[in-house]
N, C-alpha and C positions, 0 to 999 in steps of 0.2 A: 504494500500500500504506500502511495506517495505521501511524503511529509508535507503537511499544509502549514505554511508559515503565516504570521500576522500580516506580512507584506502581501502575500497572495490574496488573503481575505480583503485587505484594504484595496487592492487593485480591482478585484471583482466588484467591490462596493462602489468604487468610483465609476466603473463601467456601467453599472446597472442602477445605481442609486438606491439599492435595496439594503436593508439593515445588515450589520456585521454578523450576527448569529445566523441569519438565513443564508448569507453568502458562505459562511464557514460550513454549514450543513450541506449545502449544494456542492461545494468543492470536495468534501469528504465523500459524498455519495458518488461524485464523478471521478474519484481517484485522482484529483488534481487537474483534470482536463477542463480548461476554461470554457471551451465551446459546449461541452456536455453540461457544465455547471449552469451556463446561461440557459440552455434548453430546460434544465430542471427548474430554474427560477421562472421561466416562461410557463411551464406546466403549473407551477404554484400560482402564477397569475391567473391561469385559466380556471383553477379551482376557486380562487377568490371571486372571479367574475361569476362563476356558476352559483357560488354560495350567496352572492349578493344580487342574483337575478331578479329578486322581488323588491329590491330597494328602488326608491324614486330617484331619478337623475334630473333634478330640477335646477341645477346650477351648471355653470360651464362658460364657454366662450364662443363668440361668433366673430368671424372675420370675412369681410367682403373686399374684393380687390379687382382691378382691371389690368389688362395688358398695357404696354406702353402707348399704343395708339388709340386706346379706349374703344376697341371694336369687339372685345370679349371680356367677360367678367365671371368670376367664381365666388361662391360663398360657401363657407364651411361652418357647420355647427358641431361642436363636440361637447357632450354633456357629462357631468359628474354629480356627486351627491352633495358636496358642500362648497360654499363660496371660498373657503380657505384653500381647498385644492384648486379650484378654478382660477384663483389669483396667483397660484404658485408658479415659480419660474419654470419648472419642468413642464407643467401643463401648458402654460402660455407659449413656451418655445415649441412644443409639439404642434399645437394648432397653427401657429404662424408659419412654421417650417413646411408643414403638410400643404397648406393652402397655396403657399408661394410656389412649391414644387409642382403642384397640380396645375396651377395657372400657367406656369412656364411650359409644362408638357402638354397642355391642351386637353387635360382629362375631362371627359364630358359627363360621367355618371358615377354614382356612388360605388358600384361594383368594381369598376376599373380603378377607382381611387384606393379602395381597400387592398387591391392587388399591386398597387404601385410600390416600387422599392426605393428606399432611401438608405444609402450606405449599406446595401446588401440585405436590408430587412424590409418586409412588406409593412404597409401601414397597419394592417390587421395585427401583425406580430408586435409592432410598436405599441399598439393600444393595449395588448395583453401585458407587455412589460410595464406599461404605465399603471395598469391595474394592480400588478404585483407591488409596484413601488409605492403607490399611494394608499393601497388597501381599500380603494373605493371602486364602485361600479363605474366604468367609463364606456360611454356609448357615442356612436357617430350617427345621429338620427337623420341628418340632412347634408347633402352636398348638391349644389346647384351650379350649372354652367350655362351662360347665355352668350349669344353673338348678335350684334346689330351694328349699323353704321356708327352709332354712338351708345356707349354703355357708361353709366355713372354708378360708382359705388360709394356708399356712405356707412360708416361705422359710428354708432352712437357711443358717447363716453361710457367707459366701462366694458364695452364690447358684449353687452347683453342683448342688443338688437342691432340689426343692420338691414340695408336695402340695396338691391340692384335694380336699376331702371333703364329701359331701352328706348331709344329714339330713332327716327328714320333718317336723320342726317346729322352731321357733325358741324364743327365750327365753334368760334369763341362764344358767340351769343347762345348757341345751342347748349354749350357746356354749362354756362351760367344758369340757364333755365333748368337743365337736367339736375344740377346741384340743388336748386331750390325745391324742385319736385321730389327729389330723393329725401330731403329733410322733411318735407311735408308727409310723405308716405310713412317714414319712420315714426313721426309724431302722431299721425291720425289713423294709421292702420286701416286703410280702405280694404273692402272685401274683394273688389275686382276693379278692372279698368273702367268699365261702364256697364250699363244694364245688359248689353249684348253679351258680355263676358260671364254673366251669372247663369248657371245652368237652369234650364226651364223648371226642373223639379224643385229647385230652391225658390224660384219665383212663385210657383204654385203653392208651396208651403207658406211662404210669406203672405201671399194673398189670403189663404185660408185663415191664417192667424188674424189678419186685419179684419176679415169678415166676422169672425167669432167675437173679436174684441169690440167691434162696432155693435153687434147684436146685444152683448152684455151691457154696454154703456147706455144704449137706448132703453133697455129694460130697467136698468138701475135708475136712470133719470126719471122714468115714469113712476117708479116706486117711491123715490125721494119726494117727488111732487105730491103724491098721495099722502105720504107721511106728514109732510109740512102742512098740508091742508087739514089734517086731523090734529094738528098742534103738537106733533111729536118730532123731536130733533132726530134726523136720520142717523147722525153719528153716534147716538146713544143706543141704537138698535141695529147696527150694521152687521152684527153677528150674535149668535146665541150666547157666547161668552160675555160679550158686552152687555147684552140684556140682563143676564144674571148678575154681573158685576154692578151695573147701575141700579138694579133693584136693591142690592145690598147697601149701596151708598145712599139710597133714598132719592136718586135723581129722577127715577120714573116709578110710577105705581104699578101694581100687579095688573090693574085694568089696562093701563097704557101698554104694558108689555104684551098682553094677550091681543090687544087691538093691533099692535105693530106686527105681530106674527101673522095675523089674519090678512092685513093689508099687503104685506110682503108676498105672501103666497098667492093671493087672489090677483093683485095688480100685476105681478110678474107673469102669471099664466095668461092674463088678458092681453098684456102688451106683446108677449111672445107670439100669441095667436094672430095678432093684427099688425105685425111689423111690415114696413114698406120695403120689399126686397130690392127694388130699384134704387131706393135711397141708400140702403146698406151697401150695395155694390159700388155706388158712386163714391161714398165716403171711403170704402176700402181701397178703391183705386187711387184715391188721393193719398191715402197712407202709403200705398206702394210707391208712388212717385216720390214721396217724402223719404222713404227708405232708400231709394236710389240716390237721392241727393245727399243723404247723410253718409251712405256706405260705399259709394263708388267714387273712384279717384277723380274722374272728369268733372263731377258735379259738386265735389266738396269745395268749400271756400278755401283758397290757398292761405296757409298760415305762415309760410316762409317766403318773403318777397311779395311783389305785386302791391296792390293798393289796399289790401285788407278786405275788399268787397268782391273781387273777381273770383269765379270758380277756376279750377285748374285748367280746364279746357280753354276758357277765354283768356287766361293769363298767357298760355303758350301761344295762342293765335295773335295776341297783341304784340308779341316779340317777333314772330315769324309765322305768317299765315300758312306756310307750307310745312312747318315743323309739327311732327306728331309723336306723341308717346305711344309706343307699340306694346308695352308690357312692363311688368315689374314683379319682383319677388321680395317679400319682406318676411324676415324671420325673427323670432325672439326666444331667448333661453327659457325653457320650461313650458313653452306653448306647443 
């Protein structure tokens, strides 16, 4: 059996960043062979990863970047369990190195990224090593790659959220617009580029919610009017718990409580049977339009740049009528 010296253990510790005792055990098991010892430590990392498979990875780091001429962009999300590990030098260096190498190599998807080698090790193996080193579950939930005539990347302070945004043409003015739009996307988190980019099933679901919400509001409005007419404050009887609580406080009488229950039941049934369906659909459609304005990039009021009143679409057109935003990706740690 090979003699394992303190210098050997320290050398392996520096190579792997793993604790002295674990390094010594690995070297003993590998009979002094450093490559085998590293493999043993990787296996340990795999065991740690499996043991922590049920742990939440809600911390981490996101980095977005573009190539030199801003015609391609990459964004990498690596997740861990604690902010302490996410801010650690080893973790930060891993994320920054991987995304830079991937951008330089033009890696286009997560599978190829995990198979990419850096100094002879695949990214997947490097993650396993990092798991063993930190003792935390390390995941790579997202890797995005985009190409366009102009790509802008923005990393928010702390690298917990980032954005890639694409435009149909470049130039100095376009770059300024792209930067402002990237800031806006990161701050406001739009769901999609515009209403056309929202899947029809999502639109249908949103409309169904708006219809039901409108129905309930019209019914509740009629019930409240009937309660007020009877001299009962609607807020005192809006639930059975409130009715009982306000009875105990003496704010309503037993007679008022029973009358309120009767009015709520009868008026709600009467209104539900006589709702104006055309009115409901009209109100629901208005709510759907409001949803588009609040949730899609082109209709949101620009919060970074512009005059504070323009929506993003009008802001872009005011700078260059031919400039178009063609897409974006926004990600956030833990989301």
